[in-house]
C-alpha positions in Angstrom: 0.1 0.0 0.0 1.4 3.5 -1.2 0.9 6.1 1.4 4.0 8.2 0.6 2.1 11.0 -1.2 -1.1 11.2 0.7 -1.7 14.2 2.7 -5.3 14.0 3.7 -8.1 11.6 3.0 -11.7 12.4 3.0 -15.2 11.0 2.5 -17.2 13.7 0.9 -20.3 14.8 -1.3 -21.5 17.9 -2.8 -24.5 19.8 -1.2 -26.3 20.0 -4.6 -28.7 16.9 -4.6 -29.4 16.9 -8.4 -25.6 17.3 -9.6 -24.7 14.6 -7.0 -27.5 12.2 -8.4 -26.0 12.8 -12.0 -22.6 11.9 -10.7 -21.0 8.5 -10.4 -20.4 8.9 -6.7 -20.3 12.2 -4.5 -20.1 14.8 -7.2 -16.8 16.1 -6.3 -15.5 16.6 -9.8 -18.1 18.7 -10.5 -17.4 21.0 -7.7 -13.7 21.3 -8.5 -14.4 21.8 -12.2 -16.9 24.6 -11.4 -14.3 26.3 -9.4 -11.7 26.3 -12.0 -14.2 27.4 -14.8 -15.3 30.2 -12.4 -11.6 31.4 -12.3 -11.6 31.6 -16.1 -10.0 28.3 -16.4 -9.8 25.3 -18.8 -11.3 21.8 -17.9 -10.1 18.7 -19.7 -12.1 15.5 -19.1 -13.7 12.5 -20.8 -16.7 12.6 -23.0 -18.7 10.1 -25.1 -18.7 10.5 -29.0 -22.3 11.2 -30.5 -22.6 7.7 -31.6 -21.3 6.4 -28.3 -18.7 4.2 -29.9 -15.7 6.0 -28.4 -14.6 7.9 -25.3 -12.3 10.9 -26.0 -10.7 13.8 -24.0 -12.7 17.1 -24.5 -11.7 20.6 -23.5 -14.3 22.9 -22.2 -14.2 26.7 -21.0 -18.0 27.1 -20.2 -19.7 25.6 -17.2 -22.9 24.6 -19.4 -20.6 22.1 -21.1 -19.8 20.3 -17.8 -22.2 17.6 -18.3 -20.3 16.2 -21.2 -17.6 15.3 -18.7 -19.5 14.3 -15.7 -20.0 10.5 -14.9 -17.8 7.4 -15.5 -16.9 6.1 -18.9 -15.8 2.6 -18.8 -13.9 2.9 -22.0 -10.2 4.0 -22.7 -10.4 7.6 -23.8 -8.7 8.7 -26.9 -6.0 11.2 -26.2 -5.2 12.5 -29.7 -3.6 16.1 -29.5 -5.0 16.6 -25.9 -1.5 16.8 -24.4 -0.4 19.3 -26.9 -3.6 21.5 -26.3 -2.8 21.3 -22.4 0.6 22.6 -23.1 -0.5 25.5 -25.1 -3.1 26.4 -22.6 -0.5 26.3 -19.7 2.2 28.2 -21.6 -0.5 31.0 -22.4 -1.0 31.4 -18.6 -4.4 29.8 -18.2 -5.6 27.8 -15.2 -6.1 24.2 -16.4 -7.6 21.2 -14.7 -6.9 17.9 -16.3 -8.7 14.8 -15.3 -8.2 11.2 -16.2 -7.0 7.9 -14.9 -3.5 7.7 -13.3 -1.7 6.5 -16.4 -3.0 9.4 -18.5 -2.1 11.9 -15.6 1.4 10.3 -15.7 1.7 10.4 -19.5 0.6 14.2 -19.5 3.4 15.0 -16.9 6.0 13.3 -18.7 5.1 14.8 -22.0 5.1 18.4 -20.3 8.6 17.7 -18.9 8.3 20.3 -16.2 5.9 21.5 -13.5 3.4 24.2 -14.2 2.0 26.1 -11.2 -1.2 26.7 -13.2 -2.0 22.9 -13.7 -4.4 20.9 -11.3 -4.2 17.0 -12.1 -7.1 15.0 -10.7 -7.1 11.3 -11.3 -10.0 8.9 -11.1 -9.2 5.5 -9.4 -9.3 3.0 -12.2 -10.3 -0.6 -12.4 -8.6 -1.0 -15.7 -9.1 -0.1 -19.4 -11.7 -2.5 -21.2 -11.3 -3.4 -24.7 -12.7 -1.1 -27.4 -13.4 -4.1 -29.5 -15.7 -5.7 -26.9 -17.6 -2.4 -26.5 -18.2 -2.0 -30.3 -19.4 -5.7 -30.5 -21.7 -5.1 -27.5 -23.0 -1.8 -29.0 -23.8 -3.7 -32.3 -25.7 -6.5 -30.6 -27.7 -3.9 -28.4 -28.7 -1.8 -31.5 -29.7 -4.9 -33.4 -31.7 -6.2 -30.3 -33.7 -3.0 -29.8 -33.8 -1.9 -33.5 -32.5 1.4 -32.7 -29.3 3.6 -32.7 -27.6 4.0 -29.4 -28.0 7.9 -28.4 -26.6 8.0 -25.0 -25.2 5.7 -22.2 -25.0 6.2 -18.4 -22.5 3.6 -16.9 -23.4 4.5 -13.6 -27.1 5.3 -13.4 -28.2 5.3 -9.7 -31.9 4.8 -10.2 -31.8 2.0 -7.9 -29.3 3.7 -5.6 -25.4 4.2 -5.7 -24.4 0.8 -4.5 -26.7 -1.0 -7.0 -26.0 1.1 -9.9 -26.8 -0.1 -13.4 -26.2 0.9 -16.9 -28.9 3.0 -18.7 -28.8 3.0 -22.5 -31.0 5.3 -24.5 -31.5 4.3 -28.1 -33.5 6.0 -30.8 -36.6 4.1 -29.6 -36.2 2.6 -26.3 -34.5 3.3 -22.9 -33.0 0.2 -21.3 -31.8 0.0 -17.7 -29.7 -3.0 -16.7 -28.3 -3.6 -13.1 -24.4 -3.9 -13.1 -24.9 -7.5 -11.9 -27.0 -8.3 -15.0 -25.3 -6.2 -17.8 -23.0 -8.4 -19.9 -20.6 -5.7 -20.6 -20.1 -4.6 -17.1 -19.8 -8.3 -15.9 -17.0 -8.9 -18.3 -15.4 -5.8 -17.4 -15.6 -6.2 -13.5 -14.5 -9.8 -13.8 -11.3 -8.4 -15.4 -11.6 -10.6 -18.7 -11.4 -7.5 -21.1 -8.7 -5.3 -19.7 -5.5 -4.2 -21.4 -2.4 -6.4 -20.5 -0.7 -3.5 -18.7 -3.6 -3.1 -16.5 -2.8 -6.2 -14.7 0.6 -4.7 -13.6 -0.2 -1.0 -13.4 2.8 1.1 -12.7 0.5 4.2 -12.1 -0.9 2.5 -8.9 2.5 3.0 -7.1 3.8 6.2 -8.9 0.9 8.8 -8.7 1.7 12.4 -10.2 -1.8 13.8 -9.5 -2.8 16.4 -7.0 -6.1 14.9 -6.0 -7.4 11.4 -6.5 -11.2 10.7 -6.5 -13.0 7.3 -6.1 -16.1 5.7 -4.8 -16.0 5.3 -1.0 -17.0 1.7 -0.9 -17.5 0.6 2.8 -18.6 4.2 4.0 -21.4 2.4 6.1 -18.6 1.0 8.2 -16.2 4.0 8.4 -18.8 7.0 8.5 -22.2 5.6 8.6 -23.7 9.0 9.2 -22.8 9.9 5.5 -24.3 6.7 4.1 -27.5 8.0 2.6 -27.4 5.8 -0.5 -26.9 8.6 -3.0 -23.2 8.3 -3.3 -20.0 9.2 -1.5 -16.6 10.0 -2.9 -13.2 9.0 -1.5 -10.9 12.0 -1.9 -7.2 11.9 -1.4 -5.1 15.1 -1.6 -1.5 14.3 -2.8 0.2 17.6 -3.1 0.0 21.0 -1.3 -1.5 22.4 -4.4 -4.3 20.0 -4.4 -4.9 20.1 -0.5 -5.2 24.0 -0.8 -7.8 23.7 -3.7 -9.9 21.2 -1.7 -9.7 23.1 1.4 -11.3 26.1 -0.5 -14.3 23.9 -1.5 -15.0 22.1 1.7 -17.9 24.5 2.8 -19.8 23.3 -0.4 -19.6 19.7 0.7 -20.4 17.3 3.5 -17.1 16.2 4.6 -15.5 13.8 7.1 -11.9 13.4 7.3 -10.7 9.7 7.7 -7.7 7.5 7.8 -6.3 6.5 4.4 -6.0 2.8 5.4 -9.7 2.8 6.5 -10.9 4.5 3.3 -9.2 2.1 0.8 -10.2 -1.3 2.6 -12.9 -1.8 0.1 -11.5 0.0 -2.9 -8.1 -1.6 -3.3 -8.0 -0.5 -6.8 -6.6 2.8 -5.4 -3.1 0.9 -4.8 -3.3 -2.5 -6.3 -3.8 -4.0 -9.9 -6.6 -6.5 -10.6 -5.7 -10.1 -11.0 -5.5 -11.4 -14.5 -8.1 -14.1 -15.0 -6.8 -17.6 -16.2 -9.3 -17.3 -19.1 -8.2 -13.8 -20.3 -6.4 -15.2 -23.5 -9.1 -17.6 -24.4 -11.7 -14.8 -24.0 -10.3 -12.7 -26.7 -9.9 -15.8 -28.9 -13.7 -16.4 -28.3 -14.4 -12.8 -29.1 -12.9 -13.2 -32.7 -14.6 -16.6 -33.3 -18.0 -16.8 -31.5 -21.1 -14.7 -31.6 -21.7 -12.0 -28.9 -24.5 -14.3 -27.6 -22.3 -17.2 -27.0 -19.6 -14.9 -25.6 -22.1 -13.4 -23.1 -23.2 -17.0 -22.0 -19.7 -18.1 -21.5 -18.1 -15.3 -19.7 -21.1 -12.8 -18.4 -22.6 -14.8 -15.5 -25.3 -12.8 -13.9 -24.9 -12.0 -10.1 -27.7 -12.7 -7.8 -28.1 -9.9 -5.1 -30.4 -11.0 -2.2 -33.7 -9.3 -2.3 -33.5 -8.1 1.1 -30.4 -6.3 0.3 -31.9 -4.7 -2.8 -35.0 -3.6 -0.8 -32.7 -2.2 2.0 -30.7 -0.2 -0.3 -33.9 1.0 -2.3 -35.6 2.2 0.9 -32.5 4.0 2.1 -32.3 5.8 -1.2 -35.9 6.9 -1.3 -35.7 8.1 2.4 -33.3 10.7 1.4 -34.9 11.6 -1.9 -36.8 14.8 -2.4 -40.5 14.8 -2.1 -41.0 16.3 -5.7 -41.9 13.4 -8.0 -41.5 10.9 -4.9 -44.4 8.8 -5.6 -43.4 8.2 -9.3 -39.8 7.5 -8.2 -40.8 5.0 -5.6 -42.9 3.2 -8.1 -40.1 3.1 -10.5 -37.6 2.0 -8.0 -39.8 -0.8 -6.8 -40.4 -2.1 -10.4 -36.6 -1.9 -10.7 -36.0 -4.3 -7.9 -38.7 -6.8 -8.8 -37.8 -7.1 -12.4 -34.1 -7.5 -11.6 -34.8 -10.4 -9.3 -36.6 -12.0 -12.4 -33.5 -11.4 -14.4 -34.9 -8.7 -16.9 -33.7 -5.4 -18.0 -36.2 -2.4 -17.5 -37.2 -1.0 -20.9 -39.6 1.9 -21.6 -40.7 2.9 -25.2 -39.9 6.5 -26.3 -43.0 6.7 -28.5 
């Protein structure tokens, strides 16, 4: 466990409920980004392409575009000329926030070759980079099944609560929600079959060059139970004096609890350790070339069964802390989600 460049560790979430619910965990990225944009700065982060086939780095200078960068994208983002653009902004004296996974932060720092006082780097703790090929095959199968083009995807939809997140896919004719324990792409991703070879021995886990690290605070109910309202809590680690100073300026806009690093990472070991390479990883990619997606799914995407009592407990916890406006509809929707997932179905709504 690498604690050499850890200054402070927090459990945190932003006070804005709507922005938090549209974020993967506690919404801390949004707060940091708004702060930088409010100072006339530039924010770089990852967005999805219009056809949802690629993830790529996007430069924004207006708060109205921040939604493009919010939320996790479980794809490797195309860098392109992003590092060159960051360097140009820095040399022009602009304040820059660059967000990505650890290896992308390290790559930027190596490219720049020197420190810039006007650069803030925030890394998102990474499980690993999944195969672009698998995602393309998955999208092809999805569009064929529902007879519509994929318009948008939310990999971390919290309609069932933060801990029981799922994937919400909007096609031209239907909206599909699938719990993470039922979504074949997420199952193959979380079971580590489809990751890049370097992700199984990630050097960025032990050599972090970011100012701040962000992650899900899994296990918050054991460490700071009073913060566990079911809507998402971020693990925030400051690694430089610059990052620590920035976060201290934003604390009044958040609910925060300072915690010990060792406690905070107990249930999110991806902060310091690479995932294990599955014995069937090579066979998986051979099968991906030879078999249909349905056969690959049956072989490698084995659905997880979450006990009904646990799902109902998390749902009630989420609904208890939700707003009154639209509460009845939300409750009905949430209950349907629990019941349908227990039967192994995806939740589908027509757009007509």
